[in-house]
HTML snippet that shows the backbone in 3Dmol.js (N, CA, C, O; Angstrom):
<script src="https://3Dmol.org/build/3Dmol-min.js"></script>
<div id="view" style="width:600px;height:400px;position:relative"></div>
<script>
const pdb = `
ATOM      1  N   UNK A   1     112.832 105.210 -30.775  1.00  0.00           N
ATOM      2  CA  UNK A   1     113.118 103.211 -31.211  1.00  0.00           C
ATOM      3  C   UNK A   1     111.378 102.802 -31.968  1.00  0.00           C
ATOM      4  O   UNK A   1     110.193 103.134 -31.935  1.00  0.00           O
ATOM      5  N   UNK A   2     112.017 102.179 -32.385  1.00  0.00           N
ATOM      6  CA  UNK A   2     110.649 101.555 -33.481  1.00  0.00           C
ATOM      7  C   UNK A   2     110.567 100.262 -33.053  1.00  0.00           C
ATOM      8  O   UNK A   2     111.548  99.679 -32.593  1.00  0.00           O
ATOM      9  N   UNK A   3     109.115  99.580 -33.197  1.00  0.00           N
ATOM     10  CA  UNK A   3     108.923  97.863 -32.158  1.00  0.00           C
ATOM     11  C   UNK A   3     109.165  96.940 -33.140  1.00  0.00           C
ATOM     12  O   UNK A   3     107.982  96.711 -33.392  1.00  0.00           O
ATOM     13  N   UNK A   4     109.876  96.098 -34.031  1.00  0.00           N
ATOM     14  CA  UNK A   4     110.058  94.795 -34.874  1.00  0.00           C
ATOM     15  C   UNK A   4     108.576  94.713 -35.599  1.00  0.00           C
ATOM     16  O   UNK A   4     107.886  95.036 -34.633  1.00  0.00           O
ATOM     17  N   UNK A   5     108.028  94.581 -36.232  1.00  0.00           N
ATOM     18  CA  UNK A   5     106.951  94.501 -37.052  1.00  0.00           C
ATOM     19  C   UNK A   5     106.857  92.423 -36.487  1.00  0.00           C
ATOM     20  O   UNK A   5     107.834  91.681 -36.380  1.00  0.00           O
ATOM     21  N   UNK A   6     106.032  92.211 -36.353  1.00  0.00           N
ATOM     22  CA  UNK A   6     105.726  90.553 -36.656  1.00  0.00           C
ATOM     23  C   UNK A   6     105.241  90.154 -37.346  1.00  0.00           C
ATOM     24  O   UNK A   6     104.076  90.409 -37.649  1.00  0.00           O
ATOM     25  N   UNK A   7     105.891  89.455 -37.802  1.00  0.00           N
ATOM     26  CA  UNK A   7     105.594  88.460 -39.396  1.00  0.00           C
ATOM     27  C   UNK A   7     104.664  87.667 -38.919  1.00  0.00           C
ATOM     28  O   UNK A   7     104.827  86.925 -37.951  1.00  0.00           O
ATOM     29  N   UNK A   8     103.228  87.823 -39.830  1.00  0.00           N
ATOM     30  CA  UNK A   8     102.570  87.054 -39.672  1.00  0.00           C
ATOM     31  C   UNK A   8     102.642  85.315 -39.493  1.00  0.00           C
ATOM     32  O   UNK A   8     103.732  84.932 -39.918  1.00  0.00           O
ATOM     33  N   UNK A   9     101.770  84.135 -38.973  1.00  0.00           N
ATOM     34  CA  UNK A   9     101.775  83.350 -38.140  1.00  0.00           C
ATOM     35  C   UNK A   9     101.985  82.318 -39.328  1.00  0.00           C
ATOM     36  O   UNK A   9     100.963  81.892 -39.865  1.00  0.00           O
ATOM     37  N   UNK A  10     103.325  81.840 -39.825  1.00  0.00           N
ATOM     38  CA  UNK A  10     102.882  80.589 -41.105  1.00  0.00           C
ATOM     39  C   UNK A  10     101.609  79.863 -40.993  1.00  0.00           C
ATOM     40  O   UNK A  10     101.353  79.812 -39.790  1.00  0.00           O
ATOM     41  N   UNK A  11     100.100  78.901 -42.103  1.00  0.00           N
ATOM     42  CA  UNK A  11      99.090  78.811 -42.510  1.00  0.00           C
ATOM     43  C   UNK A  11      99.742  77.033 -41.955  1.00  0.00           C
ATOM     44  O   UNK A  11     100.942  76.997 -41.683  1.00  0.00           O
ATOM     45  N   UNK A  12      99.354  76.389 -41.891  1.00  0.00           N
ATOM     46  CA  UNK A  12      99.246  74.990 -41.613  1.00  0.00           C
ATOM     47  C   UNK A  12     100.380  74.458 -43.379  1.00  0.00           C
ATOM     48  O   UNK A  12     101.535  74.041 -43.467  1.00  0.00           O
ATOM     49  N   UNK A  13      99.235  74.778 -44.558  1.00  0.00           N
ATOM     50  CA  UNK A  13      99.666  74.512 -45.518  1.00  0.00           C
ATOM     51  C   UNK A  13     101.245  75.216 -46.675  1.00  0.00           C
ATOM     52  O   UNK A  13     101.910  74.730 -47.590  1.00  0.00           O
ATOM     53  N   UNK A  14     101.232  76.955 -45.715  1.00  0.00           N
ATOM     54  CA  UNK A  14     103.105  77.139 -45.835  1.00  0.00           C
ATOM     55  C   UNK A  14     104.024  76.385 -44.975  1.00  0.00           C
ATOM     56  O   UNK A  14     105.196  76.324 -45.346  1.00  0.00           O
ATOM     57  N   UNK A  15     103.572  75.614 -43.541  1.00  0.00           N
ATOM     58  CA  UNK A  15     104.451  75.096 -42.554  1.00  0.00           C
ATOM     59  C   UNK A  15     104.943  73.665 -43.732  1.00  0.00           C
ATOM     60  O   UNK A  15     106.069  73.573 -44.221  1.00  0.00           O
ATOM     61  N   UNK A  16     104.152  72.979 -43.911  1.00  0.00           N
ATOM     62  CA  UNK A  16     103.934  71.825 -45.076  1.00  0.00           C
ATOM     63  C   UNK A  16     104.966  71.982 -46.053  1.00  0.00           C
ATOM     64  O   UNK A  16     106.016  71.346 -45.951  1.00  0.00           O
ATOM     65  N   UNK A  17     104.753  72.776 -46.987  1.00  0.00           N
ATOM     66  CA  UNK A  17     105.291  73.521 -48.293  1.00  0.00           C
ATOM     67  C   UNK A  17     107.150  73.641 -47.853  1.00  0.00           C
ATOM     68  O   UNK A  17     108.130  73.154 -48.417  1.00  0.00           O
ATOM     69  N   UNK A  18     107.022  74.535 -46.575  1.00  0.00           N
ATOM     70  CA  UNK A  18     108.446  74.702 -46.060  1.00  0.00           C
ATOM     71  C   UNK A  18     109.527  73.314 -46.112  1.00  0.00           C
ATOM     72  O   UNK A  18     110.576  73.222 -46.750  1.00  0.00           O
ATOM     73  N   UNK A  19     108.765  72.106 -45.052  1.00  0.00           N
ATOM     74  CA  UNK A  19     109.334  71.465 -44.490  1.00  0.00           C
ATOM     75  C   UNK A  19     109.752  70.448 -46.202  1.00  0.00           C
ATOM     76  O   UNK A  19     110.848  70.044 -46.594  1.00  0.00           O
ATOM     77  N   UNK A  20     108.264  70.312 -46.905  1.00  0.00           N
ATOM     78  CA  UNK A  20     108.650  69.642 -48.601  1.00  0.00           C
ATOM     79  C   UNK A  20     109.566  70.043 -49.362  1.00  0.00           C
ATOM     80  O   UNK A  20     109.912  69.395 -50.350  1.00  0.00           O
ATOM     81  N   UNK A  21     110.151  71.285 -48.985  1.00  0.00           N
ATOM     82  CA  UNK A  21     110.994  71.990 -50.182  1.00  0.00           C
ATOM     83  C   UNK A  21     112.429  72.282 -49.540  1.00  0.00           C
ATOM     84  O   UNK A  21     113.362  72.889 -50.066  1.00  0.00           O
ATOM     85  N   UNK A  22     112.348  71.469 -47.769  1.00  0.00           N
ATOM     86  CA  UNK A  22     113.401  71.495 -47.078  1.00  0.00           C
ATOM     87  C   UNK A  22     114.143  70.243 -47.468  1.00  0.00           C
ATOM     88  O   UNK A  22     115.361  70.231 -47.648  1.00  0.00           O
ATOM     89  N   UNK A  23     113.097  68.833 -47.634  1.00  0.00           N
ATOM     90  CA  UNK A  23     113.567  68.432 -48.188  1.00  0.00           C
ATOM     91  C   UNK A  23     114.130  67.858 -49.248  1.00  0.00           C
ATOM     92  O   UNK A  23     115.259  67.373 -49.168  1.00  0.00           O
ATOM     93  N   UNK A  24     113.605  67.845 -50.074  1.00  0.00           N
ATOM     94  CA  UNK A  24     113.733  68.083 -51.946  1.00  0.00           C
ATOM     95  C   UNK A  24     115.271  69.058 -51.695  1.00  0.00           C
ATOM     96  O   UNK A  24     116.147  68.208 -51.858  1.00  0.00           O
ATOM     97  N   UNK A  25     115.792  70.053 -51.465  1.00  0.00           N
ATOM     98  CA  UNK A  25     116.210  70.105 -51.323  1.00  0.00           C
ATOM     99  C   UNK A  25     117.432  69.552 -50.536  1.00  0.00           C
ATOM    100  O   UNK A  25     118.549  70.061 -50.447  1.00  0.00           O
ATOM    101  N   UNK A  26     117.039  68.562 -50.064  1.00  0.00           N
ATOM    102  CA  UNK A  26     118.487  68.894 -49.188  1.00  0.00           C
ATOM    103  C   UNK A  26     118.929  66.867 -49.931  1.00  0.00           C
ATOM    104  O   UNK A  26     119.992  66.248 -49.879  1.00  0.00           O
ATOM    105  N   UNK A  27     117.875  66.547 -50.385  1.00  0.00           N
ATOM    106  CA  UNK A  27     117.415  65.147 -50.855  1.00  0.00           C
ATOM    107  C   UNK A  27     118.442  65.807 -52.680  1.00  0.00           C
ATOM    108  O   UNK A  27     118.658  64.800 -53.354  1.00  0.00           O
ATOM    109  N   UNK A  28     118.840  66.761 -53.213  1.00  0.00           N
ATOM    110  CA  UNK A  28     118.954  67.144 -53.690  1.00  0.00           C
ATOM    111  C   UNK A  28     120.577  67.629 -53.939  1.00  0.00           C
ATOM    112  O   UNK A  28     121.021  67.775 -55.078  1.00  0.00           O
ATOM    113  N   UNK A  29     121.277  67.826 -52.889  1.00  0.00           N
ATOM    114  CA  UNK A  29     122.296  68.381 -52.602  1.00  0.00           C
ATOM    115  C   UNK A  29     122.773  66.679 -52.412  1.00  0.00           C
ATOM    116  O   UNK A  29     123.057  66.010 -53.405  1.00  0.00           O
ATOM    117  N   UNK A  30     122.809  66.185 -51.212  1.00  0.00           N
ATOM    118  CA  UNK A  30     122.809  65.096 -50.435  1.00  0.00           C
ATOM    119  C   UNK A  30     123.009  63.601 -51.741  1.00  0.00           C
ATOM    120  O   UNK A  30     123.984  62.857 -51.641  1.00  0.00           O
ATOM    121  N   UNK A  31     121.902  63.383 -52.905  1.00  0.00           N
ATOM    122  CA  UNK A  31     121.802  62.236 -53.857  1.00  0.00           C
ATOM    123  C   UNK A  31     122.653  62.521 -54.947  1.00  0.00           C
ATOM    124  O   UNK A  31     123.544  63.361 -55.073  1.00  0.00           O
ATOM    125  N   UNK A  32     121.977  61.217 -56.106  1.00  0.00           N
ATOM    126  CA  UNK A  32     122.780  61.552 -57.337  1.00  0.00           C
ATOM    127  C   UNK A  32     121.325  62.156 -58.028  1.00  0.00           C
ATOM    128  O   UNK A  32     121.120  62.628 -59.147  1.00  0.00           O
ATOM    129  N   UNK A  33     120.706  62.002 -57.241  1.00  0.00           N
ATOM    130  CA  UNK A  33     119.560  62.448 -58.182  1.00  0.00           C
ATOM    131  C   UNK A  33     119.059  63.793 -58.536  1.00  0.00           C
ATOM    132  O   UNK A  33     118.927  64.604 -57.620  1.00  0.00           O
ATOM    133  N   UNK A  34     118.832  64.057 -59.467  1.00  0.00           N
ATOM    134  CA  UNK A  34     118.321  64.781 -60.664  1.00  0.00           C
ATOM    135  C   UNK A  34     117.363  65.555 -59.642  1.00  0.00           C
ATOM    136  O   UNK A  34     116.973  64.929 -58.656  1.00  0.00           O
ATOM    137  N   UNK A  35     116.952  66.917 -59.830  1.00  0.00           N
ATOM    138  CA  UNK A  35     116.030  67.339 -59.343  1.00  0.00           C
ATOM    139  C   UNK A  35     114.615  67.260 -59.967  1.00  0.00           C
ATOM    140  O   UNK A  35     113.605  67.213 -59.265  1.00  0.00           O
ATOM    141  N   UNK A  36     114.581  67.245 -61.727  1.00  0.00           N
ATOM    142  CA  UNK A  36     112.881  66.112 -62.515  1.00  0.00           C
ATOM    143  C   UNK A  36     112.908  65.190 -61.595  1.00  0.00           C
ATOM    144  O   UNK A  36     111.890  64.964 -60.941  1.00  0.00           O
ATOM    145  N   UNK A  37     114.235  64.395 -61.351  1.00  0.00           N
ATOM    146  CA  UNK A  37     114.063  62.403 -61.034  1.00  0.00           C
ATOM    147  C   UNK A  37     113.173  62.941 -59.768  1.00  0.00           C
ATOM    148  O   UNK A  37     112.090  62.375 -59.618  1.00  0.00           O
ATOM    149  N   UNK A  38     113.536  64.024 -58.799  1.00  0.00           N
ATOM    150  CA  UNK A  38     112.836  63.909 -57.607  1.00  0.00           C
ATOM    151  C   UNK A  38     111.865  64.648 -57.743  1.00  0.00           C
ATOM    152  O   UNK A  38     111.495  65.273 -56.750  1.00  0.00           O
ATOM    153  N   UNK A  39     111.210  64.795 -58.900  1.00  0.00           N
ATOM    154  CA  UNK A  39     109.851  65.372 -58.714  1.00  0.00           C
ATOM    155  C   UNK A  39     108.644  64.620 -58.914  1.00  0.00           C
ATOM    156  O   UNK A  39     107.437  64.679 -58.682  1.00  0.00           O
ATOM    157  N   UNK A  40     110.017  63.461 -59.762  1.00  0.00           N
ATOM    158  CA  UNK A  40     109.098  62.192 -60.696  1.00  0.00           C
ATOM    159  C   UNK A  40     108.799  61.134 -59.583  1.00  0.00           C
ATOM    160  O   UNK A  40     107.892  60.313 -59.716  1.00  0.00           O
ATOM    161  N   UNK A  41     109.763  61.203 -58.260  1.00  0.00           N
ATOM    162  CA  UNK A  41     109.522  60.664 -57.523  1.00  0.00           C
ATOM    163  C   UNK A  41     108.246  60.538 -56.639  1.00  0.00           C
ATOM    164  O   UNK A  41     107.523  59.631 -56.226  1.00  0.00           O
ATOM    165  N   UNK A  42     108.365  62.537 -56.512  1.00  0.00           N
ATOM    166  CA  UNK A  42     107.736  63.185 -55.120  1.00  0.00           C
ATOM    167  C   UNK A  42     106.302  62.838 -55.857  1.00  0.00           C
ATOM    168  O   UNK A  42     105.446  62.340 -55.125  1.00  0.00           O
ATOM    169  N   UNK A  43     105.972  63.052 -57.204  1.00  0.00           N
ATOM    170  CA  UNK A  43     104.983  62.969 -57.505  1.00  0.00           C
ATOM    171  C   UNK A  43     103.972  61.475 -57.391  1.00  0.00           C
ATOM    172  O   UNK A  43     102.746  61.373 -57.340  1.00  0.00           O
ATOM    173  N   UNK A  44     105.203  60.262 -57.374  1.00  0.00           N
ATOM    174  CA  UNK A  44     103.942  58.705 -57.709  1.00  0.00           C
ATOM    175  C   UNK A  44     104.835  58.524 -56.459  1.00  0.00           C
ATOM    176  O   UNK A  44     105.725  57.680 -56.353  1.00  0.00           O
ATOM    177  N   UNK A  45     104.433  59.538 -55.422  1.00  0.00           N
ATOM    178  CA  UNK A  45     104.300  59.017 -54.092  1.00  0.00           C
ATOM    179  C   UNK A  45     103.537  59.402 -53.006  1.00  0.00           C
ATOM    180  O   UNK A  45     103.162  58.922 -51.936  1.00  0.00           O
ATOM    181  N   UNK A  46     103.408  60.660 -53.779  1.00  0.00           N
ATOM    182  CA  UNK A  46     102.226  61.014 -53.334  1.00  0.00           C
ATOM    183  C   UNK A  46     100.450  60.521 -54.126  1.00  0.00           C
ATOM    184  O   UNK A  46      99.373  60.717 -53.564  1.00  0.00           O
ATOM    185  N   UNK A  47     100.645  59.864 -55.541  1.00  0.00           N
ATOM    186  CA  UNK A  47      99.478  58.785 -56.083  1.00  0.00           C
ATOM    187  C   UNK A  47      99.012  57.957 -55.378  1.00  0.00           C
ATOM    188  O   UNK A  47      97.879  57.793 -54.926  1.00  0.00           O
ATOM    189  N   UNK A  48     100.342  57.179 -55.245  1.00  0.00           N
ATOM    190  CA  UNK A  48     100.317  56.133 -53.917  1.00  0.00           C
ATOM    191  C   UNK A  48      99.282  55.902 -52.800  1.00  0.00           C
ATOM    192  O   UNK A  48      98.460  55.056 -52.444  1.00  0.00           O
ATOM    193  N   UNK A  49      99.999  57.705 -52.258  1.00  0.00           N
ATOM    194  CA  UNK A  49      99.359  57.761 -50.968  1.00  0.00           C
ATOM    195  C   UNK A  49      98.045  57.999 -51.201  1.00  0.00           C
ATOM    196  O   UNK A  49      97.257  57.717 -50.299  1.00  0.00           O
ATOM    197  N   UNK A  50      97.503  58.609 -52.549  1.00  0.00           N
ATOM    198  CA  UNK A  50      96.550  58.649 -52.368  1.00  0.00           C
ATOM    199  C   UNK A  50      95.321  57.748 -52.755  1.00  0.00           C
ATOM    200  O   UNK A  50      94.103  57.906 -52.665  1.00  0.00           O
ATOM    201  N   UNK A  51      96.328  56.492 -53.338  1.00  0.00           N
ATOM    202  CA  UNK A  51      95.100  55.222 -53.451  1.00  0.00           C
ATOM    203  C   UNK A  51      95.461  54.539 -52.339  1.00  0.00           C
ATOM    204  O   UNK A  51      95.287  53.351 -52.608  1.00  0.00           O
ATOM    205  N   UNK A  52      95.949  54.674 -51.023  1.00  0.00           N
ATOM    206  CA  UNK A  52      95.273  53.893 -49.992  1.00  0.00           C
ATOM    207  C   UNK A  52      94.224  53.906 -49.720  1.00  0.00           C
ATOM    208  O   UNK A  52      93.322  54.697 -49.998  1.00  0.00           O
ATOM    209  N   UNK A  53      94.269  52.487 -48.804  1.00  0.00           N
ATOM    210  CA  UNK A  53      93.378  52.706 -47.548  1.00  0.00           C
ATOM    211  C   UNK A  53      93.132  53.565 -46.827  1.00  0.00           C
ATOM    212  O   UNK A  53      93.883  54.393 -47.341  1.00  0.00           O
ATOM    213  N   UNK A  54      92.676  54.092 -46.011  1.00  0.00           N
ATOM    214  CA  UNK A  54      92.365  54.584 -44.856  1.00  0.00           C
ATOM    215  C   UNK A  54      91.984  54.328 -43.624  1.00  0.00           C
ATOM    216  O   UNK A  54      90.865  54.709 -43.280  1.00  0.00           O
ATOM    217  N   UNK A  55      92.635  53.790 -42.909  1.00  0.00           N
ATOM    218  CA  UNK A  55      91.350  52.575 -41.310  1.00  0.00           C
ATOM    219  C   UNK A  55      91.162  54.179 -41.141  1.00  0.00           C
ATOM    220  O   UNK A  55      91.901  55.154 -41.277  1.00  0.00           O
ATOM    221  N   UNK A  56      89.746  53.960 -40.760  1.00  0.00           N
ATOM    222  CA  UNK A  56      89.222  54.647 -39.583  1.00  0.00           C
ATOM    223  C   UNK A  56      89.127  53.367 -38.479  1.00  0.00           C
ATOM    224  O   UNK A  56      89.040  52.149 -38.322  1.00  0.00           O
ATOM    225  N   UNK A  57      89.226  54.793 -37.811  1.00  0.00           N
ATOM    226  CA  UNK A  57      88.752  54.597 -36.373  1.00  0.00           C
ATOM    227  C   UNK A  57      87.802  55.050 -35.059  1.00  0.00           C
ATOM    228  O   UNK A  57      88.228  55.836 -34.214  1.00  0.00           O
ATOM    229  N   UNK A  58      86.710  54.563 -35.009  1.00  0.00           N
ATOM    230  CA  UNK A  58      85.726  54.723 -34.142  1.00  0.00           C
ATOM    231  C   UNK A  58      86.290  55.021 -32.505  1.00  0.00           C
ATOM    232  O   UNK A  58      86.779  54.014 -31.993  1.00  0.00           O
ATOM    233  N   UNK A  59      86.286  56.055 -31.773  1.00  0.00           N
ATOM    234  CA  UNK A  59      85.828  56.255 -30.436  1.00  0.00           C
ATOM    235  C   UNK A  59      85.355  54.251 -29.520  1.00  0.00           C
ATOM    236  O   UNK A  59      84.632  53.264 -29.660  1.00  0.00           O
ATOM    237  N   UNK A  60      85.936  54.569 -29.055  1.00  0.00           N
ATOM    238  CA  UNK A  60      85.553  53.403 -27.922  1.00  0.00           C
ATOM    239  C   UNK A  60      84.410  54.539 -27.028  1.00  0.00           C
ATOM    240  O   UNK A  60      84.399  55.759 -27.189  1.00  0.00           O
ATOM    241  N   UNK A  61      83.616  53.856 -26.203  1.00  0.00           N
ATOM    242  CA  UNK A  61      83.584  54.861 -25.349  1.00  0.00           C
ATOM    243  C   UNK A  61      83.355  54.718 -23.681  1.00  0.00           C
ATOM    244  O   UNK A  61      83.126  55.381 -22.669  1.00  0.00           O
ATOM    245  N   UNK A  62      83.565  53.504 -24.112  1.00  0.00           N
ATOM    246  CA  UNK A  62      84.279  52.481 -22.407  1.00  0.00           C
ATOM    247  C   UNK A  62      85.829  53.178 -22.225  1.00  0.00           C
ATOM    248  O   UNK A  62      86.577  53.676 -21.384  1.00  0.00           O
ATOM    249  N   UNK A  63      85.752  52.913 -23.306  1.00  0.00           N
ATOM    250  CA  UNK A  63      87.584  53.450 -22.870  1.00  0.00           C
ATOM    251  C   UNK A  63      87.992  54.801 -22.535  1.00  0.00           C
ATOM    252  O   UNK A  63      88.942  55.220 -21.873  1.00  0.00           O
ATOM    253  N   UNK A  64      86.705  55.592 -23.372  1.00  0.00           N
ATOM    254  CA  UNK A  64      86.635  57.383 -22.813  1.00  0.00           C
ATOM    255  C   UNK A  64      86.007  57.988 -21.603  1.00  0.00           C
ATOM    256  O   UNK A  64      86.045  59.173 -21.268  1.00  0.00           O
ATOM    257  N   UNK A  65      85.513  57.143 -21.090  1.00  0.00           N
ATOM    258  CA  UNK A  65      84.524  56.827 -19.874  1.00  0.00           C
ATOM    259  C   UNK A  65      83.919  58.603 -19.776  1.00  0.00           C
ATOM    260  O   UNK A  65      84.430  59.666 -20.129  1.00  0.00           O
ATOM    261  N   UNK A  66      82.593  58.246 -19.114  1.00  0.00           N
ATOM    262  CA  UNK A  66      81.486  59.694 -18.744  1.00  0.00           C
ATOM    263  C   UNK A  66      82.274  59.722 -16.982  1.00  0.00           C
ATOM    264  O   UNK A  66      81.652  60.203 -16.034  1.00  0.00           O
ATOM    265  N   UNK A  67      83.578  59.170 -16.839  1.00  0.00           N
ATOM    266  CA  UNK A  67      83.851  59.681 -14.984  1.00  0.00           C
ATOM    267  C   UNK A  67      82.484  59.281 -14.295  1.00  0.00           C
ATOM    268  O   UNK A  67      81.837  59.821 -13.397  1.00  0.00           O
ATOM    269  N   UNK A  68      82.314  58.318 -14.927  1.00  0.00           N
ATOM    270  CA  UNK A  68      81.294  56.951 -13.844  1.00  0.00           C
ATOM    271  C   UNK A  68      81.761  55.661 -13.737  1.00  0.00           C
ATOM    272  O   UNK A  68      82.399  55.107 -14.633  1.00  0.00           O
ATOM    273  N   UNK A  69      81.492  55.188 -12.749  1.00  0.00           N
ATOM    274  CA  UNK A  69      81.790  53.775 -12.938  1.00  0.00           C
ATOM    275  C   UNK A  69      80.737  52.498 -13.530  1.00  0.00           C
ATOM    276  O   UNK A  69      79.656  52.309 -12.973  1.00  0.00           O
ATOM    277  N   UNK A  70      81.015  51.965 -14.275  1.00  0.00           N
ATOM    278  CA  UNK A  70      80.364  50.693 -14.941  1.00  0.00           C
ATOM    279  C   UNK A  70      79.506  49.887 -13.594  1.00  0.00           C
ATOM    280  O   UNK A  70      78.885  48.844 -13.794  1.00  0.00           O
TER     281      UNK A  70
END
`;
const viewer = $3Dmol.createViewer("view");
viewer.addModel(pdb, "pdb");
viewer.setStyle({}, {cartoon: {color: "spectrum"}});
viewer.zoomTo();
viewer.render();
</script>
């Protein structure tokens, strides 16, 4: 009896790609949008997302604590 070969674990990039493809396929099947329409909306959305300002949070040392009472 042979042992089935394990498929290698997907990278985060591959997982993200699979999720995006699944979403695009679902929208293609369930909406009136054509594939080119979806691609244009996706590109515009990604560009908008890249242009957004990011909020950077710094850790509050008092919140995390060092285990000693103040």
